[in-house]
C-alpha positions in Angstrom: 115.0 196.4 185.9 116.1 193.2 184.2 115.9 192.7 180.4 113.6 189.8 179.2 113.4 188.0 176.0 110.5 190.1 174.8 112.8 193.2 174.9 115.3 191.7 172.4 113.4 189.1 170.4 112.6 189.5 166.7 108.9 189.4 166.0 109.6 189.2 162.2 109.4 185.4 161.9 109.3 183.2 158.9 107.6 179.9 159.1 107.7 176.9 156.6 105.7 173.9 156.5 106.9 170.4 157.2 106.2 169.2 153.6 108.0 172.2 151.9 110.9 171.2 149.8 114.5 172.3 150.5 114.6 174.4 147.2 112.1 176.7 148.8 114.1 176.9 152.0 117.3 177.6 150.0 115.6 180.5 148.2 114.3 182.0 151.6 117.9 181.9 153.1 119.4 183.4 149.9 116.9 186.3 150.0 116.8 187.0 153.8 119.3 188.1 156.4 118.6 185.4 159.0 119.7 181.7 159.6 116.8 179.9 161.2 113.2 179.1 160.0 110.5 177.9 162.2 108.6 174.8 161.0 104.9 174.7 161.7 102.1 172.3 161.1 98.5 173.5 161.5 100.0 176.7 163.2 101.8 174.6 165.8 105.5 174.8 166.2 107.1 171.4 165.1 110.8 172.3 164.6 113.5 174.5 163.5 115.5 174.4 160.3 118.8 176.3 160.3 120.9 177.2 157.3 123.4 174.9 158.6 120.9 172.1 158.6 120.1 173.0 154.9 123.7 173.0 153.8 124.3 169.6 155.5 121.3 168.1 153.6 122.0 169.4 150.1 124.8 168.6 147.7 127.8 171.0 148.0 128.0 170.9 144.2 124.7 172.8 143.7 125.4 175.9 141.6 128.9 174.8 140.5 130.0 173.9 137.2 130.1 170.2 138.2 126.5 170.1 139.3 124.6 167.0 138.3 120.9 165.9 138.3 121.7 163.8 141.4 123.0 167.0 143.2 119.7 168.9 142.3 117.7 166.0 143.6 118.8 166.8 147.1 116.8 170.1 146.9 113.6 167.9 146.6 113.9 166.6 150.2 111.2 167.7 152.5 111.7 170.0 155.5 110.5 167.3 157.9 113.5 165.1 156.8 116.1 167.4 158.0 114.6 169.8 160.6 115.3 169.6 164.3 112.2 168.5 166.1 111.0 169.4 169.6 112.8 172.7 169.7 113.7 174.2 173.0 111.5 177.3 173.5 111.1 180.2 175.9 108.4 182.5 177.0 108.7 186.3 176.3 109.0 187.1 180.1 112.1 184.9 180.5 115.3 186.7 181.6 118.2 186.8 179.2 120.5 184.8 181.5 118.0 181.8 181.4 117.7 182.1 177.6 121.5 182.3 177.2 122.0 179.2 179.4 119.3 177.2 177.4 121.2 178.1 174.1 124.5 177.0 175.5 123.2 173.9 177.4 121.3 172.6 174.4 123.8 173.6 171.7 121.2 175.5 169.7 121.5 178.8 167.7 118.0 180.0 168.5 115.0 179.8 170.7 111.5 180.1 169.4 109.4 182.4 171.7 105.9 181.1 172.6 103.3 182.9 174.5 100.7 180.5 175.8 101.5 178.1 173.0 101.4 180.8 170.3 104.5 181.6 168.3 105.3 185.3 168.8 109.0 185.6 168.1 112.5 184.2 168.0 115.7 185.0 169.9 119.1 184.0 168.5 122.5 183.8 170.1 123.4 187.0 168.3 120.5 188.8 169.8 121.6 187.8 173.2 125.2 188.7 172.5 124.2 192.1 171.2 122.0 192.8 174.3 124.8 191.8 176.7 127.3 194.0 174.7 124.8 196.9 174.9 124.2 196.4 178.6 127.9 196.4 179.3 128.5 199.5 177.3 125.8 201.2 179.3 127.3 200.0 182.6 130.8 201.2 181.6 129.5 204.7 180.7 128.0 204.9 184.3 131.4 204.4 185.8 
């Protein structure tokens, strides 16, 4: 029996809107233990915003003693200005090897999971690595 994306994906997804400001995104990342937010418009997936995208878009001086008004203004940018558009997606029934190749080939950190166009989860490179690690551990214990 092969493992598929549905077996390892996270169904706890957080979405943001294209017009949300980056200060909202920053707060979400500070409070949550994940690194990708899915961007929707009228319940349709439009993009992905990673924590790395956020850090590239805002001033590195935010929260420091040298913070200026200009630094804070970078938090007023909108999600659609910095998100990755047209994300690579997978279906829940896709095997892990295919998902892993998509992540590697497209240099992305996550794949939104769509079931007939409906957003149902997300799978990250860490999810894949964990699944492969667990699978290898099981295979070794059978030896």
